[in-house]
C-alpha positions as CSV (number, residue, x, y, z in Angstrom):
1,X,97.1,-58.6,7.4
2,X,94.8,-55.9,8.8
3,X,93.9,-56.9,12.4
4,X,90.3,-57.2,13.4
5,X,89.3,-54.4,15.9
6,X,86.9,-56.7,17.7
7,X,89.5,-59.4,18.2
8,X,92.0,-56.8,19.4
9,X,89.6,-55.4,22.0
10,X,87.9,-58.6,23.2
11,X,89.9,-61.6,22.0
12,X,86.7,-62.8,20.3
13,X,86.6,-63.5,16.5
14,X,84.0,-61.5,14.6
15,X,81.8,-63.1,12.0
16,X,84.2,-62.1,9.3
17,X,87.5,-63.0,11.0
18,X,89.6,-65.2,8.8
19,X,88.3,-63.7,5.5
20,X,91.7,-62.1,4.7
21,X,93.5,-65.4,5.2
22,X,90.7,-67.2,3.2
23,X,91.2,-64.8,0.3
24,X,94.9,-65.4,0.3
25,X,94.3,-69.2,0.5
26,X,91.8,-68.9,-2.4
27,X,94.4,-66.9,-4.4
28,X,96.9,-69.7,-3.8
29,X,94.4,-72.3,-5.0
30,X,93.6,-73.8,-1.6
31,X,89.8,-74.0,-1.9
32,X,89.2,-76.2,1.1
33,X,91.4,-74.1,3.4
34,X,89.7,-70.9,2.2
35,X,86.2,-72.4,3.0
36,X,87.2,-73.8,6.4
37,X,88.6,-70.4,7.6
38,X,85.1,-68.9,7.6
39,X,82.4,-71.2,6.0
40,X,79.4,-69.1,6.9
41,X,80.8,-65.9,5.3
42,X,81.5,-67.8,2.1
43,X,77.9,-69.2,2.1
44,X,76.6,-65.6,2.6
45,X,78.7,-64.3,-0.4
46,X,76.0,-64.9,-3.1
47,X,73.5,-62.9,-1.0
48,X,76.0,-60.1,-0.5
49,X,76.7,-60.0,-4.2
50,X,73.0,-59.7,-4.9
51,X,72.8,-56.8,-2.5
52,X,75.7,-55.0,-4.3
53,X,74.0,-55.6,-7.7
54,X,70.7,-54.3,-6.3
55,X,72.3,-51.2,-5.0
56,X,73.8,-50.5,-8.4
57,X,70.8,-51.3,-10.6
58,X,67.2,-50.1,-10.3
59,X,66.1,-52.8,-12.7
60,X,67.6,-55.6,-10.5
61,X,66.3,-53.9,-7.4
62,X,62.7,-54.0,-8.8
63,X,63.0,-57.7,-9.9
64,X,61.6,-60.5,-7.8
65,X,65.1,-61.4,-6.4
66,X,65.8,-57.8,-5.7
67,X,62.6,-57.3,-3.8
68,X,63.4,-60.4,-1.8
69,X,67.1,-59.4,-1.1
70,X,66.2,-55.9,-0.1
71,X,63.3,-56.8,2.2
72,X,63.8,-56.1,5.9
73,X,63.0,-59.7,6.7
74,X,65.8,-61.0,4.5
75,X,68.4,-58.5,5.6
76,X,67.7,-59.0,9.3
77,X,67.8,-62.8,8.8
78,X,71.2,-62.5,7.2
79,X,72.4,-60.3,10.0
80,X,71.0,-62.8,12.5
81,X,72.8,-65.7,10.9
82,X,76.1,-63.8,11.0
83,X,75.5,-62.8,14.6
84,X,74.8,-66.4,15.7
85,X,77.9,-67.6,13.7
86,X,80.0,-64.9,15.4
87,X,78.9,-66.1,18.9
88,X,79.0,-69.8,18.1
89,X,82.5,-69.8,16.6
90,X,83.8,-68.4,19.9
91,X,82.0,-70.9,22.0
92,X,83.1,-74.0,20.1
């Protein structure tokens, strides 16, 4: 597995630490283990998928969901959630 640079430098887990192991667990059919390795990142996946589709399609970007997903308010909210998760998972 590719080591996390933040974890190597600080010993803290970043918001996405555990995703490689989660993908391997998902590949092996262990859905619960995959989710528990990084639950917040899995919950953010639908939003990230919408962002990818918006970046590839002008039609989707101009739709109601595209406008919502690409708004600064939504993007900064998602980044805030991931930042809070990144801090909270190291304090627990």
